[in-house]
Every structure is written in C-alpha cells, then in structure tokens.
C-alpha positions in Angstrom: 119.7 -62.3 -90.9 118.9 -58.3 -90.4 115.8 -57.8 -92.6 114.0 -54.3 -93.0 110.3 -54.5 -94.1 109.1 -51.1 -95.5 105.5 -50.8 -95.2 105.7 -53.5 -92.3 103.3 -52.1 -90.4 100.3 -52.6 -92.9 98.6 -55.4 -93.9 100.8 -57.6 -95.5 103.7 -56.3 -93.8 102.7 -56.9 -91.0 102.0 -60.5 -91.0 105.5 -60.8 -92.9 107.2 -59.3 -90.0 106.0 -61.4 -87.6 106.7 -64.6 -89.5 110.5 -63.5 -89.6 110.8 -62.9 -86.2 111.1 -66.3 -85.4 114.5 -66.2 -87.0 115.3 -62.8 -88.3 116.3 -59.4 -86.4 113.2 -57.4 -87.9 112.6 -53.5 -88.2 110.2 -51.6 -90.4 110.2 -48.2 -91.7 106.2 -47.1 -92.3 104.7 -43.8 -92.3 101.6 -45.0 -90.8 99.6 -43.6 -93.5 97.5 -47.0 -93.7 99.4 -48.9 -91.4 99.1 -49.2 -87.8 101.8 -49.5 -84.8 99.7 -51.6 -83.0 100.0 -54.5 -85.8 103.2 -55.1 -84.9 105.1 -56.9 -81.9 106.3 -54.3 -79.0 110.1 -55.4 -79.7 110.1 -54.4 -83.7 111.8 -51.1 -84.1 109.6 -48.4 -86.2 110.8 -46.1 -87.8 108.2 -43.1 -89.3 109.7 -42.5 -92.3 108.1 -41.6 -95.8 109.5 -43.0 -98.4 109.1 -39.6 -100.5 111.4 -38.0 -97.7 114.8 -38.8 -99.5 116.9 -37.0 -96.7 115.3 -39.2 -93.9 115.8 -42.2 -95.8 119.5 -41.4 -96.6 119.9 -40.3 -93.1 118.5 -43.9 -91.8 120.6 -45.9 -93.9 123.9 -44.1 -93.0 123.0 -45.4 -89.4 121.4 -48.9 -89.6 122.7 -51.6 -92.2 120.7 -54.6 -93.4 121.1 -57.7 -94.8 117.9 -57.9 -96.6 115.2 -55.1 -97.5 111.7 -56.4 -98.4 109.8 -53.4 -100.0 106.5 -53.5 -99.4 105.4 -50.0 -98.8 103.3 -48.6 -101.8 100.0 -46.9 -102.8 97.9 -50.0 -103.9 94.9 -48.8 -105.0 94.3 -48.9 -108.8 91.1 -46.8 -108.8 92.9 -44.2 -106.7 96.0 -44.5 -109.1 93.9 -43.6 -112.1 91.9 -40.7 -109.9 95.3 -39.4 -108.9 98.1 -40.6 -111.2 100.8 -38.1 -109.9 100.4 -38.7 -106.2 100.2 -42.6 -107.3 103.7 -42.1 -109.1 105.2 -40.2 -106.4 105.1 -43.0 -103.8 105.3 -45.9 -106.1 107.8 -44.9 -108.4 110.0 -41.8 -106.7 109.7 -43.5 -103.1 111.1 -46.8 -105.0 114.1 -44.5 -106.3 114.4 -42.9 -103.0 114.9 -46.5 -101.4 117.3 -47.7 -103.9 119.6 -45.2 -103.7 119.8 -45.1 -100.0 120.3 -49.0 -99.9 122.6 -49.5 -102.8 126.1 -49.0 -100.8 125.0 -51.8 -98.4 124.2 -54.1 -101.3 121.3 -56.1 -99.7 119.2 -58.9 -101.2 116.2 -56.4 -102.1 112.7 -57.9 -102.1 109.9 -55.9 -104.1 106.4 -56.5 -103.6 105.1 -56.0 -107.2 101.5 -56.9 -108.8 100.5 -59.8 -111.0 97.1 -58.1 -111.7 97.6 -54.5 -112.9 101.0 -55.5 -114.5 100.1 -57.6 -117.2 96.8 -56.5 -118.3 94.4 -58.2 -120.2 95.3 -61.6 -121.2 93.3 -64.2 -123.4 95.2 -67.3 -121.6 94.7 -68.0 -118.0 96.5 -68.3 -115.4 99.1 -66.0 -116.5 102.9 -67.2 -116.6 106.1 -65.0 -115.7 106.9 -65.3 -119.9 103.9 -63.1 -120.8 104.7 -59.5 -121.7 103.6 -56.7 -119.2 100.7 -54.5 -120.5 99.4 -52.7 -117.7 96.4 -50.5 -118.2 96.1 -48.2 -114.7 98.8 -46.0 -113.7 99.6 -48.5 -110.5 100.4 -51.1 -113.1 102.6 -48.5 -115.0 104.2 -47.6 -111.6 104.9 -50.9 -110.3 106.4 -51.8 -113.8 108.7 -48.9 -113.5 109.6 -50.0 -110.0 110.7 -53.8 -111.0 112.9 -51.9 -114.4 114.6 -49.6 -112.0 115.3 -52.5 -109.4 117.0 -54.4 -112.2 118.7 -51.6 -113.1 120.1 -50.5 -109.8 121.0 -54.4 -109.0 122.7 -54.3 -112.3 124.7 -51.0 -111.6 125.7 -51.8 -108.1 125.9 -55.4 -107.8 123.3 -56.8 -105.2 120.9 -59.1 -105.7 116.9 -59.0 -106.0 113.9 -60.5 -106.0 110.9 -59.6 -107.6 107.2 -61.2 -106.4 104.2 -60.5 -108.6 101.2 -60.8 -105.9 97.6 -61.9 -106.8 94.8 -60.2 -104.8 95.7 -60.5 -101.4 93.0 -60.9 -98.8 93.1 -61.5 -94.8 93.3 -60.4 -91.4 94.2 -56.8 -90.6 93.3 -55.5 -94.2 92.1 -51.8 -94.5 88.4 -51.7 -95.5 88.7 -48.2 -95.6 91.6 -47.0 -97.4 93.1 -50.0 -99.3 92.4 -52.2 -102.2 90.6 -55.1 -100.8 87.3 -56.4 -102.0 87.3 -59.1 -99.2 87.8 -56.4 -96.7 85.5 -54.2 -98.0 82.8 -56.8 -98.5 83.5 -58.2 -94.9 83.3 -54.8 -93.3 80.1 -53.7 -94.9 78.0 -57.0 -94.3 79.2 -57.1 -90.7 78.2 -53.7 -90.1 74.7 -54.3 -91.8 75.6 -52.0 -94.7 75.0 -52.4 -98.3 78.1 -53.7 -100.2 78.8 -52.7 -103.9 79.9 -54.4 -107.1 81.1 -52.2 -109.9 79.9 -53.8 -113.0 78.1 -57.1 -113.5 80.6 -59.2 -111.1 81.6 -61.5 -113.6 85.1 -60.0 -113.4 87.5 -62.6 -112.2 90.3 -62.2 -110.0 92.7 -64.7 -108.2 92.2 -64.4 -104.5 95.3 -65.3 -102.4 95.4 -65.6 -98.5 97.9 -62.9 -96.8 99.7 -66.1 -94.8 100.0 -67.9 -98.1 101.9 -64.4 -99.5 104.3 -64.9 -96.2 104.9 -68.2 -96.7 106.0 -67.5 -100.3 108.0 -64.8 -98.9 110.0 -67.2 -96.5 110.1 -69.9 -99.4 112.2 -67.4 -101.2 114.4 -66.3 -98.8 115.6 -69.7 -97.7 115.9 -70.6 -101.4 118.8 -68.2 -101.1 121.1 -67.8 -104.3 119.2 -69.8 -106.6 116.3 -67.0 -106.2 118.3 -64.0 -107.1 117.2 -62.3 -110.3 114.2 -63.5 -110.4 110.7 -62.5 -111.1 107.7 -64.6 -109.6 103.9 -64.8 -109.6 102.3 -65.8 -106.2 99.0 -66.6 -106.7 96.5 -69.8 -106.5 96.1 -70.1 -110.2 92.4 -70.0 -109.9 89.9 -67.3 -111.1 86.8 -66.3 -109.1 84.3 -64.2 -110.0 83.4 -60.5 -107.7 79.8 -62.3 -107.6 80.9 -65.6 -106.3 83.3 -63.9 -103.8 80.5 -62.1 -102.5 78.1 -65.3 -102.1 80.9 -66.8 -100.1 81.7 -64.0 -97.8 77.8 -63.4 -97.3 77.3 -67.4 -96.5 80.4 -67.2 -94.0 78.6 -64.4 -92.4 75.3 -65.6 -92.5 73.5 -62.9 -94.3 71.0 -63.1 -97.1 71.8 -59.4 -98.1 72.1 -58.5 -102.1 74.8 -56.4 -103.1 74.0 -53.2 -105.2 75.5 -53.0 -108.7 77.3 -49.7 -109.8 78.6 -48.7 -113.0 82.5 -50.6 -113.8 85.2 -48.4 -112.8 88.0 -47.4 -115.4 91.4 -49.0 -115.2 90.4 -52.6 -113.8 90.8 -55.9 -115.5 88.2 -58.1 -116.8 89.8 -61.6 -115.7 92.9 -62.3 -114.0 94.7 -65.4 -112.3 98.4 -66.1 -112.2 100.3 -69.3 -112.9 103.2 -69.6 -109.8 104.5 -72.8 -111.6 108.0 -71.0 -111.3 107.8 -70.6 -107.6 106.7 -73.7 -106.7 109.4 -75.6 -108.7 112.2 -73.0 -107.3 111.2 -73.5 -103.7 108.3 -76.1 -103.2 105.7 -73.3 -102.5 101.9 -73.9 -102.9 99.1 -72.1 -101.3 97.5 -73.5 -98.5 94.5 -71.4 -98.0 91.5 -72.1 -100.4 88.6 -69.3 -100.7 86.3 -71.0 -98.7 88.9 -71.6 -95.3 90.3 -68.1 -96.1 86.9 -66.4 -96.1 86.0 -67.9 -93.0 89.1 -67.0 -91.3 88.9 -63.6 -92.5 85.4 -63.1 -91.6 86.6 -64.3 -88.0 89.3 -61.9 -87.7 87.1 -59.1 -88.6 84.1 -60.4 -85.9 87.0 -60.4 -83.3 88.0 -56.8 -84.1 84.5 -55.5 -84.0 83.5 -56.9 -80.7 
C-alpha cells in the first residue's frame, strides 16, 4: 500500500516508517521542527510541509495519492500547551483540520495518534478502558479530543475509514530530550551528561510507560487487521502504573549512577495517576506489549550512549 506518515521524521514516526518499509511504499510529511532527516532511510521521500500551511498541503495531495494516512505530527508537550494554548491549537486542531480537508477526496484509511493520558483526565479506576468518558484537563488533551471528533465527522461525511490510537507515555531511542514531552529521554540525557535531573511534584505520580517499538507493532497489527479495525478507538498501553520516582531509579541503575534528583513544584495540567487498558486492541488483533520497563529502559539507555559516543 501507499502510506503517508505525518511527523514521520520524528521520534515515533521514524520508527513506524522503518517498520512499514518492509511491506509498503512510504512517504513522509514533516516540517522538521523536532524531527530530523537523518532519522529516515535515504530512500524515503520527505516533503517538508507544515500542517498549518493549508495551500501547500492541498497542492501536495493534488499531486500524490495514498491508500493510508497515518497522522502523527503534533505538538506533544502538555506543559507547552498550558503555557501556549493557541499555538497548541494551531498545530493540533487546525493542522489536523487542514490535513483532513486535503485528503478527503482520496478517502484513505486515516490513522490518528491521539493521547491516552491527557484525554481521559483523572479516573478512579485503572487501567482505563476506552469506554471511559474523556475529561481532558489540559489544552493538549482538549486539542486531541477535538481532533478525534473532527476525524469522525469527516469520515462520516466523506465516507472514509479511520482508526484512532490513544497512546500511553511512549519512550525509546530517538526521543528528543530537549523539545518533546518525554521524561525517560530527559532523565537519561541528563544523567548520562552528569547533570541533575528534576522531578516536578513528589514523584509519586504514575504513568503507563510503553516502548516505541511496542507502539509501532500496534500500528502494524491494526493495519494487518484491515476492516475489522475501521471506526475503532483503541488504547495502546501496558496497563501498568509506574511512579516517576521508580522510573528515575530504574534509569539511574541502568546508567550506573547514584545521583539523586532535585524536586521542584508540580506543573499545572498534569495528571496524578494514569494507566491504559489495551484489552480491546489485544482482542481485535492479538497485540501485546513485548518490552517491560527494565528491558525498555536498557534499550533506550544503550541507544543514547551510542548517540553520545
């Protein structure tokens, strides 16, 4: 199939592109604000387009046609969305709308990388299933929910299939420790550089940390499932809670440092507890995560060491 990945030069997108290349023709749209051309194999066409540029998007889809569009390009930092909600909306809402308008006549299968943390808000029962009502508490979560609703609308009106993946906290090689939301990458980078790592709040807040390769395998499992995955909203997570303190300790042990973190006041807009149930995805496709936190962190630390050597 002819597949387009938006944000394909970024962290998750580049891993996804590599995996898709085994069986498909893959192209990438990325404005390279956080993504890097060197993340992509040389043979992959890269079109440097910002999703906020409606005219350039329209021109691209007049020239190129795709069977599947996987939309991963986004502003992904909850804290940034709180500080600059208008910019977040321009990228995550208007950018998604521009893309939907550009592809509607081609009627591709539209994959959307949504959020499984920020979109649900605080819930008393974990792990969270897809049946829980979204209650986003940050502009980022609000924008992702708006994106989901626009996708459903366009799919219904223009008669094309979609699948929405609500991702847990993704980590792994290539995650940007400077410009993206990713505490694993941030801790790993700072500790490898001999710098102090910061924990906001008491560190007992929990997250569902999932390795990027497990996320990629979920995309592939859904793609292979075909029509039975149409019109589905599916969580992609491990179902396990890990405190930020425990995560820090796991990373520090993997690196071999006794350095202690510095604790700072909590940031607004962040959840206290989160973990996702992926039972629907497992039932539909047979998918299950391969990496536990220890092996995933070791893989990540090893990749960062190689980058810094």
